C-alpha positions in Angstrom: -174.4 69.3 162.7 -176.4 66.2 163.5 -173.3 64.2 164.2 -172.0 66.9 166.4 -175.3 67.0 168.4 -175.4 63.2 168.6 -171.8 63.1 170.0 -172.4 66.1 172.3 -175.6 64.6 173.8 -173.9 61.2 174.1 -171.0 62.8 176.0 -173.5 64.7 178.3 -175.3 61.4 178.9 -172.0 59.7 180.0 -171.1 62.7 182.2 -174.5 62.5 183.8 -174.1 58.9 184.6 -170.6 59.5 185.9 -171.8 62.2 188.2 -174.6 60.1 189.7 -172.7 56.7 189.9 -169.1 56.6 188.7 -169.0 52.8 188.4 -171.7 52.9 185.7 -169.7 55.4 183.5 -167.6 52.8 181.7 -170.7 50.9 180.5 -172.3 54.2 179.4 -169.1 55.1 177.5 -169.2 51.7 175.7 -172.9 52.0 174.9 -172.7 55.5 173.6 -169.7 54.8 171.4 -171.2 51.6 170.0 -174.5 53.5 169.6 -172.9 55.6 166.9 -173.0 52.6 164.6 -175.7 50.4 166.1 -178.9 52.1 167.4 -179.7 49.3 169.8 -176.7 50.3 171.8 -178.0 53.9 172.0 -181.2 52.6 173.4 -179.2 50.6 175.9 -177.3 53.8 177.0 -180.6 55.5 177.7 -181.9 52.5 179.6 -178.7 52.5 181.6 -179.4 56.1 182.6 -182.9 55.3 183.6 -181.7 52.4 185.7 -179.1 54.5 187.4 -181.7 57.2 188.1 -184.1 54.6 189.5 -181.6 52.8 191.7 -179.9 55.7 193.3 -182.9 57.9 193.9 -181.6 61.1 192.4 -183.6 64.3 192.5 -186.1 65.9 190.2 -183.6 68.2 188.5 -181.2 65.2 187.7 -184.1 63.2 186.3 -185.3 66.2 184.2 -181.8 66.9 182.8 -181.3 63.2 182.0 -184.6 63.1 180.2 -183.8 66.1 178.1 -180.3 64.8 177.3 -181.6 61.3 176.5 -184.3 62.8 174.2 -181.7 64.9 172.3 -179.4 61.8 172.1 -182.0 59.5 170.7 -183.3 62.1 168.2 -179.9 62.8 166.9 -178.4 59.4 166.9 -181.4 57.9 165.0 -180.7 60.3 162.1 -176.9 60.2 161.9 -177.2 57.9 158.9 -180.3 59.5 157.4 -180.2 61.2 154.0 -179.3 64.8 153.7 -182.0 67.2 154.7 -183.4 65.2 157.6 -183.3 67.4 160.7 -184.3 65.8 164.0 -184.0 68.7 166.3 -186.6 71.1 165.0 -188.2 73.9 167.1 -191.3 71.8 167.7 -189.3 68.8 169.0 -187.2 70.9 171.3 -190.2 72.9 172.6 -192.2 69.7 173.1 -189.4 68.0 175.0 -188.9 71.1 177.3 -192.7 71.5 177.9 -193.2 67.8 178.7 -190.2 68.0 181.1 -191.7 71.1 182.7 -195.1 69.3 183.0 -193.5 66.2 184.5 -191.5 68.4 187.0 -194.7 70.3 188.0 -196.6 67.1 188.5 -193.7 65.7 190.6 -193.7 68.8 192.8 -197.4 68.5 193.7 -197.9 67.6 197.3 -200.5 65.0 196.6 -200.0 61.6 198.2 -202.2 59.2 196.4 -201.4 55.5 196.5 -202.9 54.8 193.1 -201.3 57.8 191.3 -198.2 55.9 189.9 -200.6 53.4 188.2 -202.9 56.0 186.7 -200.3 58.7 185.7 -198.8 56.9 182.7 -202.2 56.0 181.3 -203.3 59.7 181.7 -200.1 60.9 180.0 -200.6 58.5 177.0 -204.2 59.5 176.8 -203.5 63.2 176.9 -200.7 63.0 174.3 -202.8 60.9 172.0 -205.7 63.3 172.2 -203.4 66.3 171.5 -201.6 64.5 168.7 -204.9 63.4 167.1 -206.3 66.9 167.2 -203.2 68.3 165.6 -202.9 65.7 162.8 -206.6 65.6 161.9 -206.6 69.4 161.5 -203.9 69.0 158.9 -205.6 66.1 157.0 -208.9 67.7 156.4 -209.3 68.5 152.7 -210.4 72.0 151.9 -214.1 72.5 151.0 -214.1 74.1 147.6 -216.6 72.0 145.7 -220.3 72.7 145.6 -222.7 70.4 147.4 -223.1 66.9 145.8 -226.8 67.4 144.8 -225.9 70.4 142.7 -223.1 68.6 141.0 -225.3 65.6 140.2 -228.0 67.9 138.8 -225.5 69.6 136.5 -224.1 66.3 135.2 -227.5 64.7 134.4 -228.3 64.8 130.7 -231.6 66.4 129.8 -234.3 64.1 128.6 -236.5 64.8 125.5 -239.5 65.7 127.7 -237.4 68.4 129.4 -236.1 69.9 126.2 
């Protein structure tokens, strides 16, 4: 199933490039096919898509679709050679990709014209995702509190002296 999803998302990546700029499609085909064996080529295919999107000023929907397809491609191509049982496209990864795409689309549709927004936006996105990730992971790492307070434990372990007996 992982191979199928990797091949399918690679094919969709090539079709997306071919629809936007047909002369870049042969390079995308080569990078996607080579990416099945060498992961650096898969990264090159995604960077090619980013370059085509940036150079030819496509719309928001094309960029969002390309982002989702590239995410699916990289998730699946990275685990083609993984041991059995590794599943890259879980419900949280799919929901996360779709929600971040929706958030980016909503932010792009805002009619705010700030000159400094392109500089601040990536920093805010990284900050927000690190805060969210940290709060989720720390909640899972906390050990359960089942032991009595330390002072009570030390009092119980302390041997009695002759004067106390």
